[in-house]
N, C-alpha and C positions, 0 to 999 in steps of 0.2 A: 488471626493476625492482631497483635497488640501493639501498644506504644513501645513496649520493651523489644519487640521484634524490629521495629524500624531503627530504633537507637542502636541496637546491636549491629544491624546492617550498616548503618552510618559510620560506627566505629571501624568496623572492618573495612569498609571501602576506602574511607579517608586514609587509613594506613597502608593500603594496597597502593594507590596512586600517589602516595608521598605528600599528601596535602598537610601532613602534620609538620613536615619539615619546613617550617615558616622561614621565609626569605631565601629559601634555596629550592624553589620548585624546578625540576627538570635539570638540576645542576647549575642553575643560574642564580644571580644575585636578586632575582625578582620574585615576589610572592605569586601564589596561585592566581589571586585576583588581577594583579598587574599583568600576568601572562595572558589571562583572558581579555584584558582590555587590548592588548597588543594584537591578539587574534582577531578580535572584532574590527579593529581599525584596519587590519591587512585583508580582511574578507568582506567588508561593508563597502558599497559604492557610496562615495561622498558622505563619509561619517560626520555626525555633529555631536556635540556634548548632550544634547537633549535626547538624541536617539540612543547613545550609548548608556546614558543614566537609565532610561526606561527599559531598553533591552536587557540590561544586566542586573536591574534591580538595585543600583547603588544609590547611596545618598549623595546629593549635591556636594557637599563638603569632602566626602571620601573621594569621589571622582576627580574633583578639582585638585585635590593634592597629588593624586597619581598623575594627572596630565601636567601638572606643574613640574613635577620630578622628572618626567619624560621630556619635557621642554627644556629643562636645565641640563639634562644629559644629551641633548641634540637628537632625540629620537623622534619628536613630533614638531609640527608648526601648527599654531592655532590662531584664531582670530579673536574677536570679543567673545564674552561669555555667551554660551549657547551656540556659536558659530561653528563652522566647520573646523574639523581637525585632521590633518594629513601626516603621514608617516615621512620622515625624511629618508635619505637613502641609507643612513645608518639605521634608522628605525626598521626599514624593509628588510635589511641584512639580519637584524636582531629578530624580527618576526620569523624569518625564514630558518633561523637556527633553531628558535622554539619549536617550530612546525617539525622540524627533522627530528628533534630529540623527543617530541611527543609520540611521532610515528615509531620511533625505536622502542619507546617505553610500552606502547601498546602491543608492539609486535612481541616484545618479552612476555608480557601477560598472555597473549594468545598462545604463544609457543608452549606455555605450561599446560594447555589444555588439549586433551586427546582430540585429533581431527574429527572423530565421530561425535564428539560432544560439542563442538563448537556451534552447530546450528541451534542446539538446545540453548546455549549461552546467549547466542544472538536474540532468539525469540524471547528469552527471559528479559533481556534489556529492553527490547521493544515493548513488552508488555507493562514493564515498570513505567516507562516513559508514557505510554498511552493512558495508563490508569491514573497517574499523577498529573494529567493534563498537558503534557507536551503538545503544542499546537504548530510544530514545525511543519510548514505547508508542503504538500505533495503536488506534483505536476503531472499532466497526462503523459509526458515524456519519461517519466519514472516507472511506467507500467509497460509490461511486454506480455504478449500472448503466446502460450507455449503449448506443447503437447502434455497429456496428463503423464504423470510419474506414478510410482507404486504408492497406493494409498488415496490418490486423488479421487477415484471414482467413489470410494467410500465417504470422502469429504463432500462430494456432491449430494449424496443421500442424506448425510448427518446436517449440512447447512441448509438444504432445502426445507427439510422437516422442522428444524429449529427456527429458521426466519419466518417462515409462513406460520407457524404456531404463534410466534411472537407478535408479528405485525397483522395477521389477519384472523387469528384464532382457529386455524385449521387443525383437525385432529390427526390421529395416527393414520387414518386411511390415505391421506396425502403422502405420508411417509412410505407406505406400502406400495403406491403407484410409482413414486420415483424409484424405489428400490427395485421395482421389476423392469422399469425402463433401462437402468443402469446395468442390471444383471443380464438382460437380453443383449445389450451392447457388449458387455465384457466377454460373454460366452460366445457370440458368434457375430461378427460384423465384417464387412468388406473394407479394408482400410484404403482402398482406392475410391471408394464411394461414400464412406461414413467416416466422421472425425469428431473428436472433442477438443475444445480449446479451454485452457486454464488462463485466467488474467493473474499475473503475479507482480510484485516489485522487481523492477530491472536489476536491482543490487543483489538479488538472491543468486545462489550458485547451485548447481546441479548436486543433488544429494540432500538437500535441506528438506525436501518432501518426506524422504523416508525417516527422518530424524525424530519425528514425533512432534516437531513444532510447526503447527499448520499456519501458513501465511498466505494461502491463495485469496485472491479478491473477488474472483467471479468465475462463471462458466457458462458454457453453452454446448449444444450437441446438434450435429447433423446426421440424420439417419434416412434409410430409404423408407418410403411410403408405401402402402399396399398398391396404389395406383401407379401403373408403369410410367416411368420418366418423371416420378414426382419424388421430391425430397421433403422432409419434415424437420422443421426447426424445433428443438425441445430444451427445456429445463434452463432457459436463460436466468441468471441469478447475478446480482452484484452486492457485495457486502456493503452494509450501511456506511462504514468508515471509508469506503472508496467511491461513494456515490458523488457526483458532481464533476468526475475526471473524465467523462465520455466513454467509460469503460463498455456500458451496455451497447452504445452505438458502435463502437469497434467490434464487439463480439458479433453483433448481427451482421455487420458489414463483412466480417470473415466468412460467415455461413453463406451470405449471397454469393460472394466472389468464387468460394469453393464449389458450391452447387452449380453455378454457371460454368465454371471452368471444366468440370467433370461431365457436362453434357445433359444435366437435368433441364427439364422443360419447364417445370413448376416447382416453386417452394411453398409449403402450407405450414400452418401452425394452429394449435388450439390453445386459447388462453380464456380468461374470465375478465368481465367488465370492471371488476375492482382493481386491476392491475393496471392503473391509468399511465404510470411512467412507461412501462413497457409497450402499451399500445401506441403511445406517442412515437416511439422509437420505430415500431414496425410501420407506422404510417410514413415516416420520413424517409424510409427505405422503398417505399412504393407498394406496400402490402395493401390489400384491399379486403374490407370486411365483406364476407360472402353469405354468411348465416350466423344466427344467434339463437339460443335456446335456454330458458330457465331450467335449473336442476338442483337437486339437493345432493351435495357431496361434501366430503371433508368436514361434515358437521355444521355446514352453513347452506343457506339458500343463496345460490349464485346464478349468474347469467354467463353460460358459456358462448365462446365466440370462435368461428372459424375465419381465418384470414389466408389470403393466397397472393403470391406474387408470381406474375408471369416473367420468367427470366429472359426470355427472347425479347419481349417488348420492352422490358426494363433496361436492357443492355443495349438498345438501339442508339 
């Protein structure tokens, strides 16, 4: 990647979205910047000049001129400098028209892309935003838990190996362990008694997982244990970018509810003491530490821990 690559992309994209047609964005008499200000006014609760200037990165004078022109055209009402700005009825109509035309333009661009290639395009756009520092907040409501699709089991192996290597320095022996666990599930499992959950953004659509653009946020498994009437929770993982949204807690909750619902008496798991965040989640759901033992695994000296949840007692 070079500066020339970025500039070439900028030239291409500004042409595609019509940003070069100064003064006629989306077939209106407004510039791209003016359209963006109207968008923010229509989609921000109680907007003010200071917030608009900061959020859009505009200079004080530039924003003041835009708002002054809007006020003269009857699109906005505003108080003293830095105070609240509100769209008038005419301003709301204008913002609505811009929104409609923006959707039509985006739809036309998307229509030129083959359906099978659209997930790749979406993932590429998300990647650019993330790498260049887009800080748009995500909420717990943006996350769904779904069944695995083609390629997701391979993702579980790859992400476990990569994350634990990066965060704890574990070697390929851990990847081998995860691969065996996943392979056993893939080759022979009872769908009534064993399940896998994948955490994903709610905005994704069926088919994206097969496109090559990986977007899953986390995972967990529930499988039968050797002990009769016992289920085992395995391979809980949450991507770093998605931590803080309660995904780990939801994944463990799904396993507990599923295991109890299909009639297991106990739910057990094995973890290591270095995984503090996971252990706090287990404890919140009622798991009790039953044993721990030092061991040398995955290239590290660790303390393994066995945890157990009495599903009958915890469900009372």
